[in-house]
N, C-alpha and C positions, 0 to 999 in steps of 0.2 A: 655695331654690336646689337642693333635692334633685331637683326636677322637671326641672332643666336639665342636659342631657347633651350633650357635644360629640360629633358624629359621628366615626367612625373616620377618614374621609377628611380631616376638618378637623384632627384630631390629627396625622396623618401629614404634612399640608401644613405645619403649624406647626413640627413637629420638623425638617423639611427646611429651612425658612426659617432657623431658629436655627442649624442646622449650617452652612448656607451662609455665615452672618455670622461664624461662629467660624473657619472654615477659612482665610480670608485672614490672620487674626492668627496662627494656628499656623504657616502657611507663612512669614510674615514672621520669626517667631522662629527657625524652622529655617534660613532663608536668611541670617540676620544674620551668622554667621561667614563664610559664603561671600562675602557682599557686602563685608565688611570686608577679606577677603583680596584681592578684586578691586580694591578701592580702593587697597590698597597696591601692587598690580601697576601700576595706572594711574599712581600717583605715581612709581614707579621707572622705568617706561618712558616716561612723558611728562614730568612736571615735573622729576624729578631723577635719572632713570635713567642719564643720561650721566655723572653724577658717580661712580656706583657701578661702571659697566662700562668706564670709560675708564682704560687703564693710564697711570700717572704715573711708574712706576719699574720696574726689572727687577732680578732677582737671578739670577745664573747660578751653578750648582753643578757643579763639574768634578772628577771622579775617574775618569771613564769607567765608568758612564754620565755624560753631560753633559746637564743640564737647565737651562731658563730659566723662571723664574717671573715672570709679569707681575702687578704689584701696582697696585691703585687707590689713591686718595689716603687711604684708610682702612687701608692696609697689608694688604688682603685680596687673596688670589690670585684673579684673574679669568681667567687663562689659563695653561696649562702647555705648553711646547714641548720636545720631545726634540731635541737637536742632532745625535745620531747614533743608530744602530740600538738600542744599549743604552739610551740615554736615552729613546727613543720607547717601548720596552718598559716601562721603569720608570714613565713618565708614564701609561701605560694601566693599570699595576698599582695605582698609588696614587691615591686620591681626594683631590686637593689643592685643588680649586676651592672658593673662598669661605672657606678656612681663613686665619687670620692668618699673617703671614710666619713668626713663630717656630714656630708649630705645624706649618707645612708643612716647615720645615727639620728639625724634630725627626722628622717622619714619614719624610723622606728618609734621614736618618742612621740611623734605627732599622730601615730596610728590610733584609731579608736580604742583598740584593746589596751595598749600601753598607757595612753593618756588617762583612761578611766582608772587604771590601777594606780597611777601616780596621784590622781585626785583622792584616792582612798588611803594615801600615805603608805603605799607599798614600798618596800625596799628595792632599790635598783643598784646593781653592781655591773660595772664595765671593766673588763680585764683585758689587758694587752700583752701579747706574747710576740717577741721577735723585734720589738722596737721600743723606743722610750715611752714613758707614761703618756697616755692620751689626755687631751683636754677634757675636763670634767664638766658635767652639767651641775646645777646647784644642788639637787637632791640625789646625786649619784655618788657611789663609791667607785673611784678609779684607781687601778694599780697596774703595775707592770709585772711580768712573770717571765721566768726563763723558759727556753724551749723544752728543757727536761720536765719542768712542771706541767707544761702544756701536754706533753706526751703522756705523763702520768694521769692527767685528767681524762684524756681520751681512753686510756686503758680502763679507767673506772666508769666509763660511760657518762661522764659529766663534762660540762663546760668549765672553763677556768674559774669563773666566778663561783659556781656551785661547788667546785672541787675545793677551793680555798675555804668556803663556808663549811663544807663537810669535814675538812681537817680540823677546823676549830671546834665543831660539835663533837667530833670523834675524840678529841683530847678530853672533853668533859664527860662523854658517854661512849666508852669503847664498844658498846653493843650496837651502835648505829652502823648501818651499811650504806654503801653508795646507792643501791637500788631503792632504799627507803627515802633517801634524800632527793632522788631524781625528779620525782613528781611533786615535791614540796615547793611552795613559793619561797622567794627570798625572805619575805616577811615572816613566814612560818618558821624558817630555819633560824632567823634572827631571834624570834620569840623563844624558841627552844634553847638557844645558846644563852640568852639573857636569864631564862628561868633557872639555868644551872650556874649562874653567876659569872658568865663570860660575856664577851663582846664580839660582835661581827667584825672580822678583820677587814681593814680598809687600806692599809699601807702596803709597801713592797717588801716589808720585813718578814720575819718568820710568822707562820700561821698561828692564829690565836693570840697575837700580840698587838693587833691593831686597835684603833679606837673607833667608836661609832659616832657618826654625826649625820644629821639630817639637813 
């Protein structure tokens, strides 16, 4: 065999052929994570994406800012909407999408804006529509509401919390309008209700019949 020598051209051709056979396997290994990710996207957008991105409940947080969190069936935030200028600014400031509800509420309460208001004894209302009453923080009013009441609040241009407070104030002062209430803080609404001899509603019963607690 010492007399047999492969020509250089044959060697190069053989090396190129081997490399060509190896490259697809290497590419497949490198593409595997990308393909897996793509498969997940296809499942979310095709087979089950509507389950993830479809809101099934909403949580409104009112202290002025006023925010509404749209939750999917897994209690993850899929959309955030500011109900007034302060709420819109806070929604842009915080990255709440895809957090679970508890983590989103913690982020809102821990924000500089809201924590400063809470330190000033501002009233905070958390309203839940579409599911059972959410767990409350110590100085928050929490209540559940029907989908019908949620729709009525949106028609009035208010979050659930402010809509419930508006109804209580309107019972005492029929001249008040949703537009007038929209930019009031929850503390200002509470003070107006109390000045007229009422209380800020906190329970899930009829509006104007709750009790106030801090």
